[in-house]
N, C-alpha and C positions, 0 to 999 in steps of 0.2 A: 252465975252458976259455974261450977268447976267442970272440967273435962270429965271427971269421974261421974258426976251427976248426969251429964249428957250421955255418957255411955250407958248408964243404967236406963235412961229414958229410951235409948235406942234398943236395948234388949227388951224392954217392956213393949215397945212398938212391934218388934219382931214377934214376940209371943202373942200379942193381940192379933196380929195379922194372921198367924198360923191358926189361932182359935176361930177367927172370923171366917177363914177359908173353909173350915170343916163344918160350920153351922148350917149352910144350905143343905148339905147331905143329911145331917141329923134332923133338920126341920121336915124334910121330905119323908123320913121314916116314921115321924111321930104324928099324933093326931090330938086335936082338942087343946086342953090346958097346957099340956107338955109342949105343944107346938107354939102356943102363944108365949110361954115362958122363954123358949129358945129364941123367938123373934125379938122379945124384949131384951134378952141378953145380947142378941146380935146388935140391936140398936145402941145399947150401952157400950159395947165393945167398939163399935164404929165411932161413936162420939169420943170415947177415950183415945182411940187411935188418931182421930182428927186433932184432939188437944195435944197429943204427943208430937204429931207432925207440925202443929203450930209452934210448939216449943222449940222444935229443931230449926224451923225457919227463923225464929228469934235468935237462936244460937248462931246461925249463919250471919244474921245481921250484926250480932254482937262481935263475932270474929272479924267481920269486915270493918266495923267501927274501930276495933282494937288495932287492926292493921293500918287504918287511916291515921289513928292517933300516933302509932309508932312511926309512920312515915313523916308526919308533921313534926314529931319530936326530933327525928334525924335531921330534918330540914332546918329546924330551929338551932340545933347543935352546929350544923354547918354554917349557918348565918352568924352565930355567935363566934365561931372560930374565925370566920372571915373578918368580922368586926374587930376582933382582938388583934388579928394580923394587921389590919388597916390602922388601928390605933397605934400599934407598935411602930409601923412605918412612919406615921405622922409624928410620933415622938422622936424618932431618929432624925427626921428631916428638921424638926424644930431645934434639936440639939446641934445639928450641923450648921444650920443658919445662925444660931447663937455664936458658935465658934467663928464662923466667917465674919460676923459683925465685930467680934472682938479683934480679929486680925485687921479689919478695915479701920477700926478705931485706933489701934496701935500704929498702923501705917500713917494715918492722918496726923496723929500726934508727932511722930518722927519727922514728917515733912514740915509741920509747923515749927518744930524746934530748929530744924536746919535752916529754914527760911529766916527765922528770927535771929539765929546766930550769924548768918551770912548777910543780913540786911545792910549793915554799913559797907561791907565789901561790894555788894551789888550796887549800892548808891554810888560808890566811888567808880566802879566800872562804867556805870551809866554816864557819869559825868565825863569820863575820859572818852567814851564813844561819841558823845555829843561834841566835845572839843575837836576830836579828829575829824568828825563829819563836817563841822564848820570850817576847819582849815582846808579840807578837800574842796568844799563849796567855794571858798574865796579863791583857791588856786584855779578851779575850773572857770570862774568868772574872769579872772585875769587872762587865762589862756584863750577864752572865747573872745575877749576884747582884743587881744593881739591878733587873732585870726581875722576878726572883722576889719581891723585897721589894715592888715595886709591885703585883704580882698579889695578894700577901697583904693589902696595904692595901685594895685594891679589894674583895677577898673579905670583909674585916672590915667595910668600909663597907656592902656589900650585906646582910650578916647584921644589922648594927645597924639598917639601914633596914627590914628585913623584920620583925625580931622586937621591937625596942625602940622604935620610933618610932610607934607607933599613936596 
């Protein structure tokens, strides 16, 4: 029902109310059949008024239901907007991760290329390092041997001086 129809019902209810309000006075002034007719009219007006009141309560329920639907619609719209924003953020993150992956792939490829280009040079450097290390090792062994021989000589000199030189 439209608002216009409900306003008409409200006017109808008001007029029935006014009519019913006047009926007890008329019924007291009348007698017999006229009084019975007024009582019947009174009952009919009351039942019409109750029906109109019932329609108005249905209107209130309808308005409340409409408000609930409007609130639910607004909530759904907010949820859809949030979902769209979340979707956009996810898309942006995926794009950024894709760009980062491409950068990492390019960096890995450059490192591999440099390694492969410098591999013979690295092997040569490793060989030189091993040769230098082995020369230093031999030198250290010779130096250690000389130190041990000198300590033995000093020990022999101390023993000679202590026991044989008196």
